[in-house]
C-alpha positions in Angstrom: 164.8 148.3 144.0 162.7 150.0 147.4 159.7 148.7 145.8 158.7 145.9 143.5 156.9 147.4 140.2 154.6 145.6 137.8 155.3 145.5 134.0 158.1 148.0 133.9 159.3 149.5 130.9 163.1 148.4 130.9 165.5 151.2 129.0 168.6 149.6 127.8 172.0 151.5 128.3 170.3 155.0 128.0 172.3 157.3 126.3 170.5 160.0 124.3 168.4 157.9 122.4 167.4 155.7 125.7 166.6 159.1 127.6 164.5 160.1 125.2 162.5 156.7 125.9 162.4 157.6 129.4 161.3 160.9 129.0 158.5 159.9 126.6 157.5 157.7 129.4 157.5 159.9 132.1 155.1 161.8 130.3 152.4 158.9 131.3 154.4 158.1 134.7 155.0 154.7 133.4 157.2 152.6 136.0 160.8 152.6 134.5 163.9 150.7 135.1 167.2 150.3 133.3 169.8 148.1 132.6 173.5 149.5 131.5 176.8 148.2 131.6 179.1 149.5 134.8 181.5 151.3 132.7 181.8 153.8 131.3 178.7 155.0 133.5 175.7 156.1 131.2 174.5 159.4 132.3 170.7 158.3 131.7 171.0 156.2 135.0 171.1 159.5 136.9 167.2 160.4 135.7 164.7 160.6 138.6 162.3 158.7 136.3 164.4 155.4 136.7 163.3 153.9 139.7 166.1 151.5 139.7 169.0 150.3 137.7 170.7 147.0 137.1 174.0 147.3 135.9 176.4 144.5 134.1 179.9 144.2 133.4 181.7 143.8 130.1 185.0 143.6 131.6 183.9 140.1 133.8 182.2 138.6 130.4 178.6 140.0 130.9 176.1 140.8 128.5 173.0 143.1 128.5 171.2 139.7 128.8 172.5 138.8 132.1 171.7 142.2 133.6 168.2 141.4 132.3 168.3 137.9 134.1 169.2 139.3 137.4 166.6 142.3 137.0 163.8 139.8 136.3 163.9 138.6 139.7 163.2 142.1 141.2 159.8 143.1 139.5 156.4 141.1 139.0 154.6 140.5 135.7 156.3 140.9 132.1 159.0 143.9 131.4 158.8 145.9 128.3 162.2 146.2 126.5 163.2 149.2 124.7 166.5 148.9 123.4 167.9 152.2 122.0 171.1 150.6 120.4 171.7 148.1 117.2 174.0 146.2 119.4 171.5 145.9 122.4 168.5 145.3 120.0 170.7 142.5 118.4 171.6 140.9 121.8 167.7 140.8 122.4 166.9 139.1 119.1 169.8 136.5 120.0 168.9 136.3 123.7 165.1 135.7 123.0 164.9 132.3 124.4 166.6 133.4 127.5 164.1 136.4 128.1 160.9 136.0 126.5 159.4 134.2 129.6 159.8 137.3 131.6 160.1 140.0 128.8 158.4 141.4 125.6 160.7 141.5 122.9 159.9 144.3 120.6 161.0 142.3 117.4 159.3 139.7 115.2 160.7 136.2 115.6 160.4 135.7 111.8 162.4 138.5 110.7 165.1 138.3 113.7 168.4 139.8 112.5 167.5 140.4 108.9 166.1 143.6 110.1 169.7 145.4 110.3 170.0 144.1 106.2 170.1 147.0 104.1 170.3 144.9 100.9 167.0 142.9 102.7 165.0 146.0 103.1 165.8 147.4 99.8 164.4 144.3 98.4 160.8 144.4 100.1 160.8 148.5 99.1 161.1 147.7 95.8 158.4 144.7 95.9 155.8 147.4 97.4 156.9 150.3 95.2 158.9 152.4 97.5 161.6 154.5 95.7 165.3 154.2 96.6 168.5 155.2 95.3 169.9 153.4 92.3 171.9 150.6 93.6 173.1 147.1 93.4 174.3 144.7 95.8 177.3 142.3 95.7 180.0 140.6 97.9 183.1 141.4 98.8 185.8 140.1 96.3 183.3 140.6 93.4 182.6 143.7 91.1 179.5 145.5 91.2 178.1 146.8 87.6 177.7 150.4 88.0 177.4 151.3 84.8 175.3 154.3 84.5 175.4 155.2 88.1 176.3 158.8 89.1 179.1 159.8 91.0 179.4 160.2 93.8 178.4 156.8 94.8 178.1 155.5 98.5 179.4 151.9 99.8 177.7 150.4 102.7 177.8 147.1 104.4 174.4 145.2 104.4 174.7 145.1 108.1 177.5 146.1 110.6 176.1 143.7 113.5 178.3 141.6 115.2 176.7 138.5 114.2 177.8 139.5 110.5 181.3 139.0 111.7 183.8 141.9 112.7 182.3 145.3 113.0 182.8 147.1 109.6 183.0 150.7 108.6 179.6 152.5 108.7 180.0 153.8 105.0 182.5 154.8 102.1 182.0 158.0 99.7 183.4 157.4 96.4 184.1 160.5 93.8 185.4 158.9 90.9 185.9 155.4 89.1 189.7 155.1 90.8 188.3 155.5 94.3 185.6 152.8 93.4 188.8 150.5 92.6 190.5 151.1 95.2 187.7 150.7 98.0 186.9 147.2 96.1 190.3 146.2 96.4 190.0 146.6 100.1 186.6 144.8 100.2 188.3 141.8 98.3 191.1 141.7 100.7 189.4 142.4 104.1 185.8 141.3 103.9 185.4 138.4 101.1 182.4 137.3 100.3 180.6 139.6 102.9 177.3 141.3 101.4 177.7 145.3 100.3 175.6 147.7 98.4 176.6 150.5 96.4 174.1 153.2 95.5 174.1 156.8 94.1 174.5 159.4 96.5 171.4 161.1 96.6 172.5 165.2 96.4 171.2 167.7 99.1 172.0 169.1 102.8 170.8 167.3 105.8 167.3 169.1 105.9 166.4 167.0 102.8 166.9 163.6 105.1 163.4 162.7 106.7 161.6 160.4 109.3 158.7 158.4 109.2 158.5 157.3 112.9 156.2 154.2 113.9 155.3 152.1 116.3 153.9 148.3 114.8 152.0 146.0 117.2 152.6 142.1 117.7 150.4 141.3 114.6 153.1 143.0 112.5 151.1 146.2 111.1 151.7 149.6 111.7 149.7 151.7 114.9 150.9 155.2 115.2 153.0 157.1 112.7 155.1 160.2 113.2 156.6 162.5 110.6 159.6 164.8 110.8 163.1 166.0 109.3 166.4 166.3 110.1 167.9 170.2 110.0 171.2 169.9 110.6 173.7 166.9 111.8 177.0 166.3 113.5 179.1 165.6 111.7 177.8 167.3 108.6 177.9 164.7 106.5 176.0 161.2 107.3 176.1 162.3 111.1 173.6 162.3 113.9 171.2 164.9 114.2 171.8 168.4 116.1 168.7 170.0 115.2 165.3 168.5 113.8 161.9 169.6 113.6 158.4 168.0 113.5 156.7 168.3 110.1 153.9 166.8 108.0 154.9 164.8 104.9 153.1 164.0 101.2 150.7 161.3 102.3 152.2 159.0 99.5 155.3 159.1 101.5 153.7 157.6 104.9 151.6 155.3 103.1 155.1 153.9 101.3 156.8 153.3 104.5 153.5 151.8 106.1 153.5 149.5 103.4 157.2 148.9 103.6 156.9 147.7 107.3 153.8 145.7 106.7 155.3 143.9 104.1 158.1 143.1 106.4 156.0 142.1 109.6 157.9 144.5 111.6 157.2 144.7 115.4 158.2 147.7 117.4 159.5 151.2 117.2 161.1 151.8 113.6 162.7 154.8 112.0 162.1 155.0 108.1 164.6 157.4 107.1 164.1 158.8 103.9 166.0 161.7 101.6 164.2 163.8 99.3 166.0 164.0 96.0 165.7 167.2 94.5 166.5 165.8 91.1 162.8 164.0 90.7 161.2 165.0 93.9 160.7 161.5 95.3 161.6 160.7 98.8 163.8 157.6 98.6 164.1 155.0 100.9 167.8 155.2 102.8 167.4 152.6 105.8 164.9 151.4 108.2 166.4 151.1 112.0 164.4 148.9 113.8 164.6 150.8 117.2 164.1 154.2 118.6 166.2 156.4 117.1 168.3 159.4 118.6 165.6 162.0 118.8 162.2 159.7 119.3 162.2 162.4 122.1 160.7 165.2 119.7 157.8 162.7 118.3 156.6 162.1 121.9 156.6 165.8 122.8 155.2 166.4 119.5 151.9 164.1 120.7 153.2 161.1 118.7 154.1 159.2 122.0 155.9 155.9 120.2 157.2 154.5 123.3 153.9 155.2 125.3 151.9 153.3 122.3 154.4 150.3 122.4 154.2 150.1 126.7 150.2 150.4 126.6 150.0 148.0 123.9 152.0 145.2 125.1 150.6 145.7 128.1 147.1 145.5 127.4 146.3 149.1 128.6 143.0 150.2 127.1 144.4 153.8 126.9 146.2 153.0 124.0 143.5 154.2 121.9 143.5 157.8 123.1 146.9 157.9 122.7 147.0 157.1 119.2 144.5 159.2 118.1 146.1 162.1 119.3 147.2 164.4 116.3 150.9 165.3 115.8 151.6 169.1 116.5 154.3 170.8 114.6 155.2 173.4 116.8 158.2 171.6 118.3 162.0 171.3 117.3 164.7 169.0 118.8 168.3 170.5 119.4 171.2 168.4 120.9 173.2 170.8 122.6 176.4 169.2 122.5 176.5 168.4 119.1 175.5 172.1 118.0 178.6 173.4 120.6 180.9 170.7 118.6 179.8 172.1 115.0 180.1 175.9 116.4 178.7 176.6 113.0 177.5 180.3 112.3 174.5 178.8 109.9 173.6 176.3 112.4 173.3 179.3 115.2 171.0 181.4 113.1 169.0 178.7 112.2 168.4 177.7 115.9 167.3 181.2 116.5 164.9 181.1 113.5 163.4 178.1 115.0 163.3 179.5 118.4 161.2 182.1 117.5 158.2 179.9 116.1 158.9 176.7 117.8 159.3 175.2 121.2 162.6 173.8 122.4 162.9 170.0 123.1 166.4 169.4 124.0 167.8 165.9 123.8 169.0 165.4 127.3 168.0 168.6 129.2 164.6 168.5 130.8 163.0 170.7 133.5 161.6 167.8 135.4 164.8 165.8 135.5 167.2 168.3 137.4 170.1 165.8 138.3 170.3 164.6 134.7 170.3 168.0 133.5 173.0 169.1 135.8 175.1 165.9 135.2 174.5 166.2 130.8 175.7 169.9 130.9 179.0 169.2 133.3 179.8 166.0 130.8 179.2 168.2 127.9 181.5 170.9 129.2 184.3 168.3 130.0 183.8 167.0 126.6 184.3 170.4 125.1 187.2 171.6 127.0 188.4 168.0 125.9 188.2 168.4 122.5 189.7 172.2 122.7 192.6 170.9 124.5 193.7 167.9 122.4 197.1 169.1 121.2 199.4 166.3 119.4 197.1 166.0 116.4 195.7 169.6 115.7 196.3 170.9 112.3 199.3 173.5 112.0 198.0 176.9 112.1 194.1 176.7 113.1 192.1 174.6 114.8 189.7 171.6 113.7 186.9 172.2 111.0 183.5 170.6 112.3 184.2 167.8 109.6 187.6 167.1 111.0 186.1 167.0 114.8 183.6 164.6 113.1 186.1 162.6 111.9 187.8 161.9 115.5 185.0 161.6 117.5 182.3 159.8 114.7 182.6 156.6 116.7 182.5 157.4 120.3 179.7 159.9 119.7 177.6 157.4 117.6 178.0 154.7 120.1 177.1 157.1 123.0 174.2 159.0 121.2 172.3 156.2 119.4 
């Protein structure tokens, strides 16, 4: 580190979500450093706004906590932590006793790892009157009562974190009772006693997926609110954003989200993800992500800078009030260029052209003020597209992969890097 900074913002393992945090903080020239694994290298470390990058080596048994402890020797004051993946958030919660002397940890000690438990989230949502999909909770090895539920159903583990046991599937969509029987038999064999949730899968396109993004202070009260929605995603069903936009939501939807987070006593940046159910018009909770989400950069470039709110709040900066007071602007849209390219979908391209005529583009990673990072991303994206195109062994006979097939192949890798 060429100079010792004071009270740095510390972004962990910056993939696309972490780069969004970095670019959000760059709007106010916040001193920013990063901690990232040494392999595979994360493109975010190339940002001109990252003053220093501390690495850790998982192959030698090191964790992000080891990297943070080394970094603490190189700055003054207290670092403000910004996790950009669920794994890193979980590591910070577990590692709090080792870190809290030198870092602000954006998580409520009273909540701990419960923040990732969907069953806990739904219990509180129901308590505050927030609509949720029809659901029931059960343990692997037992049979949930789904009488009266409408198919398709969706089965999710209550939590997927390492502390819940082996890393488990993200979700399973079930179209009929025999599919449910098969799924339950597998849970009985592989995950006995583990908590799951089964719910009606809300019908609708990706553009019915809405976000209430917030920052909540150390007192567990919501400070700032952003609203937006996905437009398209990769993979198409239950994927990550390829296009999104800033937009207003009905006041009662925002109020439900605030009430949910306040009842939790949540601290830090969150994404309350909702889906509008066209059958009754209700905006129903899908989940609460207890960290910055993939397209948090759009919120910041729409004048609701949640990372900056967190930094100013935790460092006691008097400029916080002015940042919170700025009204949201809805003339911005988000694009993850790689996801759009991998989808290769005519309808999505047409939607992109329509957006570009009325709104200003905010790219997930490319950024005019960050040329080296932009160049590295574009080179890497081209290499990935070529790799997918040239993979010979599992290409279906007589054609190329459809977007959904490509999504099945790349789902795990994309989500771990992008989120």
